[in-house]
C-alpha positions as MATLAB code, in Angstrom:
seq = 'MDHPALDPHDLALITATQSGLPLVPRPYHAIAEQIGIPADEVMARMERMLASGAIRRIGLVPNHYALGYRANGMSVWDVADDRVDELGEQVGHLVFVSHCYRRPRRLPQWPYNLFAMLHGKSREEVTAYVEEITALLGEACHTSDILYSRGILKKTGLRIT';
ca = [
      15.165  -24.124  -11.415;
      16.156  -25.772  -14.336;
      16.180  -23.311  -17.294;
      15.162  -24.788  -20.822;
      17.788  -23.764  -23.504;
      17.741  -20.884  -25.305;
      17.372  -20.581  -28.918;
      19.117  -18.114  -31.236;
      15.683  -16.394  -31.149;
      15.754  -16.088  -27.539;
      19.139  -14.619  -27.506;
      18.410  -12.171  -30.518;
      15.177  -10.863  -28.233;
      17.218  -10.852  -25.425;
      19.981   -8.748  -27.076;
      17.453   -6.520  -28.566;
      15.711   -5.623  -25.596;
      18.467   -5.495  -22.846;
      18.453   -1.582  -23.254;
      15.121   -1.256  -22.731;
      12.099   -1.444  -25.479;
      11.595    1.095  -28.514;
       9.619    4.191  -27.611;
       6.886    3.573  -29.868;
       3.368    2.771  -29.952;
       4.056   -0.968  -30.490;
       7.242   -1.834  -29.359;
       6.971   -5.861  -29.348;
       5.946   -5.264  -33.115;
       9.405   -3.495  -33.731;
      11.285   -5.910  -31.836;
       9.585   -8.659  -33.954;
      10.433   -6.916  -37.033;
      13.868   -6.320  -35.891;
      14.740   -9.787  -35.150;
      12.486  -11.554  -38.194;
       9.631  -13.392  -35.921;
       6.165  -12.374  -35.758;
       5.360  -10.315  -32.984;
       2.699  -13.015  -31.307;
       5.808  -15.090  -31.060;
       8.085  -12.358  -29.030;
       5.600  -11.959  -26.514;
       4.936  -15.915  -26.472;
       9.062  -16.095  -26.032;
       8.907  -13.182  -23.073;
       6.344  -14.943  -21.232;
       8.003  -18.266  -21.414;
      11.266  -16.971  -20.360;
       9.798  -15.118  -17.516;
       7.805  -18.062  -16.464;
      11.132  -20.109  -16.518;
      13.017  -17.552  -14.732;
      15.594  -17.006  -18.020;
      14.519  -13.314  -17.159;
      13.550  -12.339  -13.953;
      11.425   -9.329  -15.077;
      10.388   -6.587  -17.490;
      10.121   -3.419  -15.712;
      10.217    0.249  -16.202;
      13.307    2.052  -14.936;
      12.694    5.600  -14.681;
      14.730    8.820  -14.621;
      14.168   10.425  -11.692;
      15.470   13.829  -12.547;
      13.535   13.998  -15.719;
      10.533   13.355  -13.882;
      11.062   16.308  -11.598;
      12.436   14.132   -8.798;
      15.450   16.023   -7.821;
      15.851   15.124   -4.142;
      16.600   11.463   -4.264;
      17.733   10.119   -0.874;
      18.782    7.093    0.754;
      17.255    6.786    4.400;
      19.139    4.679    6.854;
      17.727    3.615   10.003;
      18.949    1.767   12.864;
      15.893   -0.272   13.876;
      15.659   -2.535   16.864;
      16.793   -6.429   15.295;
      13.809   -8.016   16.394;
      11.152   -5.626   14.857;
      13.234   -4.870   11.281;
      11.684   -7.351    9.162;
       7.841   -6.246   10.683;
       8.672   -2.663   10.340;
      10.674   -2.920    6.857;
       7.581   -4.628    5.327;
       5.654   -1.466    6.405;
       8.050    1.075    5.385;
       8.231   -0.845    1.520;
       4.330   -0.580    1.154;
       4.893    3.403    1.746;
       3.523    4.837   -1.922;
       6.706    7.575   -1.734;
       9.339    4.251   -1.108;
      10.531    3.138   -4.158;
      12.332    0.172   -2.393;
      13.382   -0.892    0.916;
      15.685   -3.428    2.286;
      17.610   -4.479    5.427;
      21.429   -4.979    5.775;
      23.706   -5.634    8.144;
      25.296   -3.322   10.255;
      28.970   -2.226    9.696;
      30.010   -1.342   13.712;
      31.443    1.140   15.184;
      31.235    3.239   11.882;
      27.674    2.181   10.525;
      24.721    1.407   12.690;
      22.171    1.309    9.884;
      20.365   -1.701    8.976;
      17.219   -0.518    7.433;
      17.175    1.118    3.920;
      14.733    2.822    1.818;
      14.961    4.990   -1.277;
      12.743    8.179   -1.283;
      12.102   10.280   -4.310;
      10.703   13.713   -3.772;
      10.547   16.748   -5.769;
      12.482   18.905   -3.034;
      14.302   17.829    0.229;
      11.820   19.342    2.242;
       9.235   16.594    0.556;
      11.978   13.769    1.387;
      12.022   15.327    4.591;
       8.352   14.875    5.487;
       8.857   11.351    4.242;
      11.252   10.847    6.754;
       9.301   11.930    9.297;
       6.540    9.788    8.397;
       8.563    6.966    8.427;
      10.028    8.149   11.916;
       6.654    7.776   13.477;
       5.897    4.427   11.819;
       9.056    3.023   13.649;
       8.799    4.871   16.743;
      10.673    3.824   19.755;
      11.994    1.009   17.593;
      14.245    3.472   15.532;
      17.434    4.335   17.214;
      18.869    6.751   14.813;
      18.784    7.605   11.020;
      20.136    9.608    8.457;
      19.426   10.554    4.812;
      22.212   10.019    1.987;
      21.139   12.263   -1.156;
      22.432   11.687   -4.360;
      24.597   14.055   -6.315;
      24.113   12.045   -9.742;
      22.547    9.684  -11.482;
      24.385    6.198  -11.728;
      23.658    4.729  -15.361;
      21.750    0.947  -14.225;
      22.283   -1.698  -16.311;
      21.941   -5.537  -15.513;
      23.816   -8.199  -17.507;
      24.176   -7.679  -21.067;
      24.769   -9.998  -23.567;
      27.079   -9.114  -26.262;
];
């Protein structure tokens, strides 16, 4: 995709929002004031950059711990290769799965080819989710495990400085 050139206002907008939007009732208006352009232009520029692919998304990155989700586990599954795409699609649509993806196995140490991130308020809750996924996968699943988070990693994308 051919991206249009970013002008100084676009770069200022990216720089001003790359660490998150201000936690105020009208965040785009606050950004507009900060970089010196009208709020409707901020929103139009964001839409244009999204449409062109210059920025990929505007999204929420919650702090699961602050929301009370203390048992965060990456469930890993060894699923039959001929069914992993079909079943992974179904797992990814479960309301308690924040993201799901296929990865290559690293045999003999790592037999897992399907990953699903689960967030629960307790390990018992996550275990119940795993049981639901196990039932969904049925005989196509050979083995699984849960890798629980021990801390929060700072999630950031590319930063313009």
